C-alpha positions in Angstrom: -19.5 0.2 -7.0 -16.8 -2.3 -6.4 -14.4 -0.5 -8.8 -15.1 2.9 -7.1 -14.5 1.4 -3.6 -11.2 -0.2 -4.8 -10.0 3.1 -6.2 -10.8 4.9 -2.9 -8.9 2.2 -1.0 -5.8 2.6 -3.1 -5.9 6.4 -2.7 -6.1 6.1 1.1 -3.4 3.4 1.4 -0.3 4.3 3.4 3.0 3.9 1.7 6.5 3.4 3.1 9.5 5.1 1.5 10.1 1.9 -0.4 6.5 2.0 -1.8 7.1 5.6 -2.9 10.4 4.6 -4.5 8.7 1.8 -6.4 5.9 4.0 -7.7 8.3 6.8 -8.8 10.8 4.2 -10.2 13.7 5.6 -8.1 16.0 3.9 -5.6 15.0 4.2 -2.0 18.1 6.3 -1.4 17.1 8.8 -4.1 13.6 9.0 -2.6 15.0 9.6 0.9 17.6 12.1 -0.1 16.0 14.0 -2.9 12.2 13.4 -3.1 11.0 13.3 0.5 12.8 16.5 1.5 11.3 18.4 -1.5 9.2 21.3 -0.2 6.2 20.4 -2.3 6.2 16.7 -1.5 3.3 15.6 0.7 3.9 15.5 4.4 4.3 12.2 6.1 2.0 10.8 8.7 4.0 9.6 11.7 2.5 6.4 13.0 3.5 6.0 16.7 5.5 2.8 17.1 7.5 3.7 20.2 7.3 6.4 22.9 10.3 8.2 21.3 9.0 8.3 17.7 7.3 6.5 14.9 7.3 5.3 11.4 6.6 7.7 8.5 4.0 6.8 5.9 2.6 8.8 3.0 -0.9 8.7 1.7 -0.8 7.0 -1.8 -3.3 9.4 -3.4 -1.3 12.4 -2.3 1.9 11.0 -3.7 0.2 10.2 -7.0 -1.4 13.6 -7.2 2.0 15.2 -6.5 3.6 13.2 -9.3 0.9 14.2 -11.7 1.4 17.9 -10.8 5.0 17.6 -11.8 4.5 16.3 -15.4 6.8 17.8 -17.9 5.4 20.6 -19.9 5.7 20.1 -23.7 6.4 23.3 -25.6 
């Protein structure tokens, strides 16, 4: 039961752009400029931190699933 709860928690964690970059093994600049704008990349949750805007976060499980869907096809 503990392992299952731990897996669920990791899937629901919110990641910053830096966390996404670490997971994908890219620089933060590459993630911001090339990965986050990709049309199939998961949409960010905007966590309100000020009245004018907020901080963007991505659900870890969605980012991992996206990366798995983009595995190279071996022919």
